[in-house]
DOGU-961953 format. One record per residue: x, y, z of N, C-alpha, C, O in turn; residue in one letter. Coordinates in steps of 0.05 Angstrom, whole numbers, plus 32768, in hexadecimal, padded with zeros to 4 digits. Layout:
% residues N
XYZXYZXYZXYZa;...
//
This chain:
% residues 250
81C47F7181CE81CC7F8A81C081C27F8881A381C67F748196m;81B67F9E819A81AE7F9F817E81BD7FB5816F81C17FCA817Aa;81C57FB0815781D27FC4814781C67FC1812B81B97FAE8125c;81CA7FD6811B81BC7FD7810181CF7FDA80EA81E27FEA80EBv;81CB7FCA80D681D97FCD80BD81C77FD880A881B17FCD80A3l;81CE7FEE809B81BE7FFA808681CF7FFA806D81E2800A806Bs;81C77FE9805981D67FE6804081F37FDE804681F77FC98051m;82077FEF804082227FE78044822E7FF4805D82467FF18062l;821D8002806D82288010808582247FFE809D820E7FF480A2f;82397FFA80AC82377FEB80C582427FFD80DB8257800880D9i;82327FFF80F1823A8010810782548005811482597FED8111s;826380168121827B800D812E82757FF8814382857FE68147q;825E7FFB815082567FE8816482537FCC8158825B7FB88164e;82477FCB814082447FB18132825E7FA6812882647F8E812Bc;826F7FB8811C82887FAE8110829B7FA4812582AD7F94811Es;82987FAC813E82AB7FA3815382A47F87815D82B47F7A816Bs;828C7F7D815682847F63815F828D7F4D814C828B7F518134a;82977F368156829F7F20814482877F17813382707F17813Cp;828D7F0F811B82777F07810882667EF18113824E7EF1810Fa;82737EDE812282637EC8812C82527ED0814482417EC0814Cr;82557EE8814E82447EF28164822E7F04815A821F7F10816Ad;822B7F06814082167F17813482017F06812682087EF28118l;81E87F0D812981D27F02811A81CB7F16810581BE7F2B810Bl;81D37F1280EC81CF7F2580D681B37F1F80CA81B07F0C80BBr;81A07F3180D181857F2C80C9817E7F3D80B0817E7F5580B1v;81777F30809A816D7F3E8083814F7F43808781407F32808Fa;81477F5C8083812B7F64808781207F6E806D812C7F808060v;81097F64806580FB7F6D804D80F17F89805180DD7F8D805Fd;80FE7F9D804680F77FB9804B80DE7FC1803C80D37FD78041e;80D37FB0802A80BA7FB7801D80A27FB2802F808C7FBC8029t;80A67FA3804580917FA08058808F7FB8806980A37FC58070l;80767FC0807080717FD7808180687FCE809C806A7FB680A3d;805E7FE080AC80527FD980C5803B7FC480C0802C7FC880ADy;80397FAF80CF80447FAA80EA805E7F9B80E980697F9580FFp;80697F9580D280817F8580D0809A7F9580D680AC7F8B80E3f;809B7FAD80CB80B37FBE80CF80AA7FDA80D680967FE480CDt;80BB7FE780E680B8800480EB80D4801080E880E7800880F6v;80D7802380D580F1803080D080EF804D80D980DA805A80D7f;8106805880E28107807480E9810F808480D08111807880BAd;8113809E80D3811A80AF80BC813480A880AF813980B08098g;8145809980BC815F809180B1815F807580A78174806980A2k;8147806A80A48143804E809A814F803A80AD8159802580A4h;814F804080C68158802D80DB813F801E80E6812B802B80ECk;8141800480E7812B7FF480F181287FF88110813B7FF3811Fl;811280038118810E8009813480F77FFA814180F57FFA815At;80E77FEB813280D17FDC813E80C47FCB812A80CC7FC88113g;80AE7FBE8133809E7FAD812180A17F90812980B47F888138g;80907F7F811E80907F62812580AA7F55811F80B47F45812Fl;80B67F5B810780CF7F4D810080E67F55811280F87F448117l;80E67F6D811B80FB7F75812E80F77F678149810A7F5D8155k;80DE7F67815380D97F5A816C80E07F3C816B80EC7F31817Dd;80D87F2F815580DE7F13815180FC7F0E815081067EFC815Ef;810B7F1E814181277F1A813E81367F21815881497F13815Fs;812D7F35816781397F3B818181357F24819481487F1D81A3d;811D7F18819481187F0181A5812A7EE9819D81367EDC81AEq;812D7EE58183813E7ECF8179815B7ED4818181697EC1818Al;81657EEC817D81807EF2818581857EEF81A3819A7EE581ABa;81707EF681B381727EF281CF81757ED581D781847ECD81E8g;81657EC481C981667EA781CE81827E9C81C6818C7E8A81D4q;818E7EA781B181A77E9D81A781BF7EAB81B581D67EA381B1l;81B97EBF81C581CD7ECE81D481E17EDB81C181FA7ED781C3k;81D77EE981AD81E77EF6819981DD7F12819481C67F188199t;81EE7F23818981E67F3D818081D87F3B816581DB7F278157s;81C97F4F815E81BA7F4E814581BF7F67813481C07F7D813Ev;81C27F62811A81C77F77810681B07F7680F281AA7F6180E7v;81A37F8D80ED818C7F8D80DB81957F9980C081A27FAD80BEy;818D7F8B80AB81947F92808F817A7F97807F816F7F838075m;81717FAF807D81587FB5806D815E7FB2804F816F7FC18045p;81517FA0804281557F9B8026813A7F94801881277F8D8026l;81397F987FFE81217F8F7FEF811F7F707FF281337F637FF8s;81087F657FED81047F487FF081197F397FDF81257F267FE8r;811C7F417FC5812F7F337FB4814C7F367FBE815B7F227FBDr;81537F4D7FC6816F7F527FD081737F447FEA818A7F3C7FF1r;815E7F417FFB81607F34801481677F16801081797F0B801Da;81597F097FFD81607EEE7FF7817C7EEB7FEB818A7ED87FF2e;81837EFD7FDA819E7EFD7FCE81B47F007FE481C97EF47FE2a;81AE7F0F7FF881C27F13800E81C67EF9801D81DC7EF48026s;81B17EE8801E81B57ECE802B81C67EBC801981D87EAE8022l;81BF7EBC7FFF81CE7EAB7FEC81EB7EB27FEA81FC7EA17FE5l;81F17ECC7FEF820D7ED57FED821B7ED6800982317EDF800Bn;820D7ECB801D82177ECB8038821D7EE7804382307EEB8052n;820E7EFB803A82107F16804481FE7F1A805C82017F2E806Be;81EB7F08806081DA7F09807881D67EEC808181DD7ED98072s;81CC7EE9809981C87ECE80A481AC7EC380A181A87EAC809Dd;81987ED580A5817D7ECB80A881697EDF809D816C7EF8809Fi;81537ED58091813D7EE5808781237ED78091811E7EC08089l;81137EE580A180FB7ED980AC80E27EE5809E80E47EF8808Ec;80CB7ED980A580B27EDF809880B57EDA807A80B07EEB8069y;80BF7EC2807480C67EBA805880BC7E9D805580B37E918068f;80BD7E93803D80B37E78803780C17E6C801F80C87E7B800Ds;80C67E52801F80D27E45800780C27E4B7FEE80CD7E4C7FD8p;80A77E4E7FF080977E527FD9809B7E6F7FCD80937E747FB7r;80A67E817FDD80AB7E9C7FD480C87E9F7FCA80CE7EB37FBDw;80D87E8C7FD080F57E8E7FCA80FB7E877FAD80EF7E767FA2s;810F7E957FA281187E8F7F87812A7E767F87812B7E687F73e;81387E717F9D814B7E5A7F9E81487E4D7FBA815B7E4D7FC9k;81317E427FC0812D7E367FDB81407E207FE281477E1C7FF9p;814A7E127FCE815B7DFB7FD381777E047FDB81877DF47FE5e;817D7E1E7FD781987E287FDF81987E337FFB81AD7E3B8005k;81817E328009817F7E3E802381777E288038816E7E138030l;817C7E2E805181747E1C8067815B7E288074815A7E408079i;81477E178079812D7E21808281277E18809F812B7E0180A6w;811E7E2B80AF81177E2580CB80FB7E1880CC80EE7E1580B7t;80F37E1280E480D77E0980E980C57E2180E480CE7E3880E7v;80AC7E1D80DD80997E3380D980967E4380F280987E398108p;80907E5D80EF808D7E6E810780767E82810380607E7D810Cn;807B7E9980F680677EAD80F280547EA580DB805C7E9B80C7l;803A7EAB80DF80267EA380CB801D7EBB80BB80187ED180C6v;801D7EB880A080127ECD808F7FF77EC480857FF47EAF8078q;7FE27ED4808A7FC77ECE80807FC07EE5806D7FBF7EFC8076i;7FBB7EDF80547FB37EF380417F957EF3803D7F887EDE803Ee;7F897F0B80397F6D7F0E80357F687F21801D7F797F318016r;7F517F1E80117F487F307FFC7F3A7F4880087F2A7F46801Aa;7F417F607FFE7F357F7980087F267F867FF17F307F887FDBv;7F0E7F907FF77EFD7F9F7FE47EF27FB77FF27EF47FBB800Av;7EE67FC97FE27ED77FDF7FEE7EBE7FD47FFB7EB37FC07FF1r;7EB67FE080117EA07FD580217E867FD480127E737FC6801As;7E837FE37FFC7E6A7FE37FED7E6A7FCE7FD77E587FCD7FC6d;7E7F7FBD7FD67E817FA87FC27E7F7F8C7FD07E837F8A7FE8n;7E797F787FC17E777F5D7FCC7E937F537FD37EA77F597FC5g;7E957F457FE97EAF7F3B7FF37EB47F1F7FE77EA37F0D7FEBv;7ECA7F1B7FD97ED07F007FCE7ED67EED7FE57EE57EF37FF8p;7ECB7ED57FE37ED17EC07FF87EDA7EA67FEB7EE67E967FF9e;7ED47EA27FD27EDC7E897FC47EF27E907FB07EEE7E9F7F9Dn;7F097E857FB57F217E8B7FA57F297E727F957F297E5C7F9Ff;7F307E767F7B7F337E8F7F6D7F197E987F5F7F197EAE7F52p;7F037E897F607EEB7E8F7F507EE17EAC7F537EDB7EB97F40q;7EE07EB67F6C7ED57ED07F717EE77EE77F677EDF7EFE7F68d;7EFF7EE07F5D7F107EF57F537F107EF67F347F1F7F067F28l;7EFF7EE67F287EFC7EE77F0A7EF17F027F027EDF7F0D7F0Fk;7EFB7F0D7EEC7EF27F277EE17EF77F3E7EF47EE87F527EF3n;7F0B7F3B7F057F117F517F187F2C7F5C7F127F3E7F4F7F08k;7F2F7F767F187F497F837F187F557F7F7F347F4C7F8B7F47r;7F6B7F707F357F767F687F4F7F917F757F547FA47F717F45v;7F927F867F687FAB7F937F707FBC7F807F817FB27F747F94a;7FD57F7D7F7A7FE77F6B7F8780027F777F8C80097F8C7F80l;80117F6B7F9E802C7F757FA5803F7F707F8D80427F5A7F84q;804C7F857F8480607F837F6F80757F6F7F7580817F707F8Bl;807B7F5D7F6280907F4A7F6580897F307F7480997F1E7F76g;80707F2E7F7D80677F167F8B80577F057F7880497F0F7F66y;80587EEA7F7C804A7ED77F6C80327ECC7F7B80347EC47F92h;801B7ECB7F6E80027EC27F7A7FF87EAA7F697FE87EAD7F57y;80027E927F717FFD7E7B7F607FDF7E747F5D7FD67E6B7F48a;7FCF7E7A7F727FB37E737F727FA47E817F5C7F917E767F50l;7FAB7E9A7F567F9C7EAA7F427FAC7EB07F297FA17EBD7F17i;7FC47EA67F277FD47EAC7F0F7FC67EA17EF67FC77EAE7EE1q;7FB87E897EF77FAA7E807EDF7F957E937ED57F907E957EBDp;7F897EA27EE77F757EB67EDE7F827ECC7ECE7F787ED57EB9l;7F9A7ED57ED67FA87EEA7EC87FB37EDF7EAD7FB27EED7E99f;7FBC7EC67EAD7FC77EBA7E957FB27EB87E7F7FB87EBA7E67d;7F997EB47E877F837EB17E747F727ECA7E707F5D7ECA7E63k;7F7D7EE07E7C7F6F7EFA7E7A7F537EF97E867F417F077E7Cs;7F4F7EE87E9A7F357EE77EA87F347EFB7EBF7F1F7F017EC9l;7F4B7F057EC77F4E7F1A7EDB7F667F2A7ED37F767F227EC2s;7F6A7F417EE07F7F7F537ED97F8F7F5B7EF17F847F647F06w;7FA97F577EF07FBB7F5D7F067FC57F7A7F047FCD7F837EEFr;7FC47F887F1B7FCE7FA37F1D7FE37FA37F337FDC7FA07F4Bi;7FFC7FA77F2C80127FA67F4080147FC07F4F80127FD67F43d;80187FBE7F69801C7FD57F7A80347FCF7F8C803A7FB87F92q;80427FE57F94805A7FE17FA480557FDE7FC280667FD47FD0t;803E7FE77FCB80387FE57FE8801A7FE47FED800A7FEA7FDBd;80137FDD80057FF77FDA800D7FE77FF4800D7FD07FF58004v;7FF2800A80187FE4802480167FDC802B7FF97FC680367FF5p;7FED80257FE67FE6802A7FCA7FCF80197FC17FBE80217FB1s;7FCD80007FCB7FB77FEE7FC47F9D7FF97FCF7F897FFA7FC1m;7F9D80037FE87F85800F7FF47F7C80277FE37F65802B7FDEf;7F9080387FDC7F8980507FCD7F7D80487FB27F6A80557FA9k;7F8980357FA47F7F802C7F8A7F6280227F8C7F5280277F7Bl;7F5D80127FA17F4280087FA67F2F801F7FAB7F18801F7FA2l;7F3780327FBB7F2780497FC37F1E80597FAB7F0780627FAAe;7F2F805D7F977F29806E7F807F1D805D7F697F1780687F53i;7F1980437F6D7F0D80337F587F2080287F437F17801F7F2Eg;7F3A80297F497F4E80207F367F5280027F377F5F7FF67F25g;7F477FF47F4B7F487FD77F4E7F2E7FCE7F5B7F217FDE7F69a;7F277FB57F587F0F7FAA7F647F157F9D7F7F7F047F9C7F91d;7F2D7F937F827F357F837F997F537F837F9B7F617F857F87v;7F5E7F807FB37F7A7F7A7FB67F7F7F657FCB7F6D7F5F7FDBf;7F967F587FC97F9D7F437FDB7FB57F4C7FEC7FC97F567FE2i;7FB27F4880077FC97F4F80187FC67F3F80327FB27F338037s;7FDB7F4180427FDB7F32805C7FCC7F4180717FC97F5A8070s;7FC27F3280847FB47F3E809B7FC57F5480A97FBB7F6980B0e;7FDE7F4E80AC7FF07F6080BA7FF17F7B80AC7FF07F9080B9g;7FF57F7B80917FF77F9480827FDC7FA280807FDC7FBB8080q;7FC67F93807F7FAC7FA080807FA77FAE809A7F9F7FC5809Ai;7FAD7FA180B07FAA7FAD80CA7FBE7FC480CE7FB87FD880DCe;7FD57FC280C27FE97FD880C47FDE7FF180B77FE2800780C1g;7FD07FEE80A07FC4800580937FAF801180A47FAE802A80A7f;7F9D800180B07F88800C80C07F92801880DA7F85802A80E6f;7FA9800F80E47FB5801C80FB7FBC803880F57FB8804A8106k;7FC6803D80DD7FCE805880D57FB6806880CB7FB6808180CBn;7FA1805A80C27F89806880B67F6F805C80C17F60805180B2h;7F6A805E80DB7F53805180E77F39805C80DC7F24804E80DCp;7F39807480D27F20808080C77F17807380AD7F00807780A5e;7F29806480A17F22805780877F18803B808A7F0F802F8076k;7F18802F80A17F10801380A57EF5800D809A7EF17FF9808Dr;7EE1801F809F7EC6801A80967EC3801A80787EAE8011806Da;7ED6802580697ED48026804C7EDB800C803E7ED680098026q;7EE67FF9804E7EF07FE080417EE67FC880507EDE7FC98067f;7EE67FB180427EDE7F98804D7EF27F8380437EFE7F86802Ea;7EF77F6E80537F097F59804A7EFD7F3E804F7EEC7F3A8060f;7F077F2B80407EFC7F1080407EFF7F02805A7F147F048068s;7EEB7EF380627EED7EE1807A7EFF7EC980737F0E7EBF8084r;7EFC7EC0805A7F0C7EAA80517F287EB3804A7F2C7EC8803Dt;7F3C7EA580547F587EAD804D7F5E7EA780307F577E918026a;7F6A7EBA80237F737EB580077F8B7EA180087F8D7E8F7FF7f;7F9C7EA4801C7FB27E9180207FBB7E91803D7FB87EA5804Bs;7FC67E7B80467FD27E7980607FEE7E6D805D7FF07E568053i;80027E7B8065801D7E718063802A7E72807F802C7E87808Bv;80337E5B808880437E5A80A180607E608099806F7E4E8091h;80677E79809C80817E82809280987E7680A380947E6D80B9t;80AF7E77809780C87E6C80A480DE7E8180A280DB7E968096q;80F47E7B80AE810C7E8B80AB811F7E7C809881227E64809Bc;812A7E8A8086813F7E7F8074815A7E86807F815F7E9D8087a;816C7E73807F81877E778089819B7E72807381997E5F8063i;81AF7E83807181C47E80805D81D37E66806281DA7E608079s;81D97E58804C81E87E3F804F82057E44805882127E328062s;820E7E5D805582297E64805E822B7E70807982407E788082g;82137E72808782127E7E80A1821E7E6D80B7821E7E5480B4s;82287E7A80CC82317E6B80E3821A7E6180F5821F7E518107h;82027E6A80EF81EB7E62810081E67E4480FF81E97E3780EAl;81DE7E3A811581D77E1D811781B97E1A811681AA7E258126n;81AF7E0B810181937E0980FD81847DFD8115816E7E04811Bi;81917DEA812281857DDE813A81807DF28150816C7DF1815Da;81947E04815481917E198168817C7E2D8161816C7E358173s;817A7E34814881657E46813E814A7E3A814381387E47814Ei;81467E21813A812D7E14813E81257E11815B810E7E148162n;81387E0B816C81337E08818981297E23819481177E2381A4k;81357E39818B812D7E53819581117E5A818B81017E65819Ba;810B7E54817280F07E5A816880DB7E49817680C67E53817Di;80E17E2F817A80CE7E1E818880C97E2781A480B37E2681AEi;80DE7E3181B180DB7E3B81CC80CA7E5481CD80B97E5881DFq;80CD7E6681B980BD7E7D81B7809F7E7681B2808D7E8381BDm;809B7E6181A380807E58819D80737E4B81B6805C7E5281BDr;80827E3A81C380777E2B81DA80727E3E81F280617E398203e;80827E5381F4807F7E66820B80687E79820680607E878218s;805D7E7981EE80477E8C81E780507EA681DD80407EB781D5g;806B7EAB81DC80767EC481D380707EC981B5806A7EE081AEe;80717EB581A5806C7EB78188804F7EC08184804A7ED18173l;803C7EB4819280207EBB818F801B7ED78199800C7EE6818De;80287EDE81B080247EF981BB802D7F0E81A7801F7F2281A3r;80457F0B819B804F7F1E8188803C7F20816F80367F368166m;80337F09816680227F09814E80087F17815380007F288143s;7FFC7F1281697FE27F1F81707FE67F3D81757FD57F4D816Er;7FFD7F44818180037F60818680037F70816C7FFA7F88816Cq;800C7F648156800E7F72813D7FF77F6B81297FF97F718111y;7FE27F5D81337FCB7F5981237FCC7F4281107FBC7F4080FDg;7FDF7F2F81147FE17F1881037FD07F01810F7FCF7EFE8127l;7FC37EF280FD7FB37EDB81077FC57EC4810E7FDC7EC28106g;7FB97EB2811E7FC77E9981267FB77E82811B7F9F7E80811Fi;7FC57E6F810E7FB77E5781047FC87E3F810C7FC07E288106r;
//
């Protein structure tokens, strides 16, 4: 059974279930397709993170509650024990990784550089990004190229979402942007006619084997969570879901 939590609203179906029988999943609402699909009422209805969490809840034999939150608020909800788990996350992205419990790696994030197809594609990082206007996700840290920005050897342009990055590149407001394969393919799924206008690096800008973060106050058992994830990986289900949504496997 799946139920949805939106901000402070909990459906009657969810509220009637004992807290220990619920998997309270914090979802980064700033992610778009293929990670999340929301309906007009901001209810999570699909996407990789929903499929993954549904599979996890099935393995644990528990109901699932989805909590769409910004990345920062999602982590805060774990720290405050308002949610149990946040997936497609990493200790290197966390503000307080030592305060959370981390599962085994599961979903892989591969980032690539995107340029207009009439420009040269960067393949050597960070060298090929010198003297470039680089569009990046607002609020995210990019350690590999931060020294370029600190020394004014490149210029960071913050954007709130990937479609805005594509638009900025298209009109010449940036030279390159960095994003994950999943979000790049999500854009092309919605705009297949634009694929020929852009090119992306064969070399990965970064590869992160993401993990799930668990609240230290949660009733969840880390051994049970890890066992479920390992079973999903060994059965091929994790790879099937990843490929379905255009994510690479490493």
